[in-house]
C-alpha positions as CSV (number, residue, x, y, z in Angstrom):
1,M,0.0,0.0,0.0
2,K,1.3,3.4,-1.0
3,R,1.1,6.2,1.6
4,D,-1.0,9.2,0.6
5,N,0.8,12.2,2.2
6,T,-2.3,14.4,2.0
7,L,-4.1,12.0,4.3
8,F,-1.0,10.8,6.3
9,P,1.6,13.7,6.3
10,E,5.1,12.8,7.2
11,N,5.0,14.1,10.8
12,K,4.2,12.6,14.2
13,I,0.4,12.5,13.8
14,G,0.5,11.3,10.2
15,D,3.0,8.6,11.1
16,I,0.8,7.3,13.9
17,L,-2.3,7.3,11.7
18,W,-0.4,5.5,9.0
19,K,0.8,2.8,11.4
20,M,-2.7,2.4,12.6
21,L,-4.0,1.9,9.1
22,L,-1.3,-0.6,8.3
23,A,-2.2,-2.5,11.4
24,G,-5.7,-2.9,10.1
25,D,-7.5,-0.2,12.0
26,D,-10.6,1.2,10.3
27,L,-9.9,4.9,10.4
28,T,-13.3,5.7,8.9
29,Q,-15.2,4.8,12.1
30,V,-16.2,7.4,14.7
31,R,-14.7,6.7,18.1
32,E,-13.7,8.3,21.3
33,L,-10.3,9.9,21.2
34,Q,-8.3,11.3,24.2
35,F,-6.5,14.6,24.1
36,S,-4.6,15.8,27.1
37,V,-3.5,19.2,28.3
38,I,-1.3,19.7,31.4
39,F,-1.2,22.5,33.9
40,A,1.0,23.8,36.7
41,K,-1.9,24.6,39.1
42,Y,-5.1,22.9,40.0
43,D,-7.2,26.1,39.6
44,Q,-5.9,26.6,36.0
45,A,-6.8,23.0,35.1
46,L,-10.2,23.4,36.8
47,K,-11.0,26.6,34.9
48,F,-10.0,25.0,31.6
49,G,-12.1,22.0,32.4
50,N,-15.1,24.3,33.1
51,L,-14.6,25.8,29.7
52,L,-14.7,22.4,28.1
53,L,-17.8,21.5,30.1
54,E,-19.5,24.7,28.9
55,N,-18.9,23.4,25.4
56,N,-20.4,20.0,26.2
57,Q,-17.2,18.2,26.2
58,K,-16.6,15.0,28.1
59,L,-13.5,15.3,30.3
60,S,-11.5,14.1,33.2
61,L,-9.2,16.0,35.6
62,C,-6.5,14.2,37.5
63,T,-2.9,14.4,38.7
64,Y,-0.2,13.9,36.1
65,Q,3.1,12.1,36.9
66,G,5.0,13.0,33.7
67,D,6.1,16.5,34.6
68,E,6.8,17.8,38.1
69,Q,6.2,21.4,37.0
70,M,2.8,20.5,35.4
71,P,1.2,18.1,37.8
72,W,-2.5,18.5,36.7
73,E,-4.0,16.9,33.6
74,V,-7.3,17.6,31.8
75,T,-8.2,15.0,29.2
76,A,-11.0,15.6,26.7
77,Y,-12.8,12.8,25.0
78,P,-14.4,13.9,21.7
79,E,-16.1,11.3,19.5
80,V,-14.7,11.8,16.0
81,V,-13.3,10.0,13.0
82,P,-9.6,9.6,13.7
83,N,-8.2,11.4,10.7
84,Y,-5.4,14.0,10.3
85,V,-7.7,17.0,9.9
86,N,-9.8,16.2,12.9
87,I,-6.9,15.4,15.2
88,V,-4.9,18.5,14.2
89,G,-8.0,20.7,14.4
90,Y,-9.0,19.5,17.9
91,K,-5.3,19.8,19.0
92,D,-5.2,23.3,17.8
93,L,-8.5,24.2,19.5
94,L,-7.3,22.8,22.8
95,T,-3.9,24.6,22.5
96,K,-5.5,27.9,21.7
97,N,-8.1,27.7,24.5
98,S,-5.7,26.4,27.1
99,E,-3.2,29.3,26.6
100,P,-5.1,31.7,29.0
101,F,-4.7,29.1,31.7
102,S,-1.0,28.4,30.9
103,G,-1.9,24.9,29.7
104,K,0.5,22.8,27.6
105,Y,-0.9,20.3,25.1
106,D,0.4,16.8,25.9
107,G,-0.8,14.5,23.2
108,W,-3.6,12.3,21.9
109,F,-4.6,8.6,22.0
110,C,-7.3,6.3,20.6
111,L,-8.0,2.6,20.8
112,P,-8.0,0.7,17.5
113,K,-11.2,-0.5,15.9
């Protein structure tokens, strides 16, 4: 199978999606993805979480062990088709909206289908 760089650009997100496709994942099916943003202070994470809740987003708020300076994590769980446009778009939306709360985007994940 030849890689279509418009659907699977040669970057981190495109590479992950390409590997998922090669492993037999059906990337046309809507599923729950996980996007995480980390924060230095609990109140920053809470305010960002409230913003997501106001926009009807499912989320979790918990401690984060991966960065001593950013010990709070908000994870959003949108249900979307896992494609490059959707993932980059949601990542950019979270990055932009977490900036006022000093949030740092920390990545995404989804289970295969």
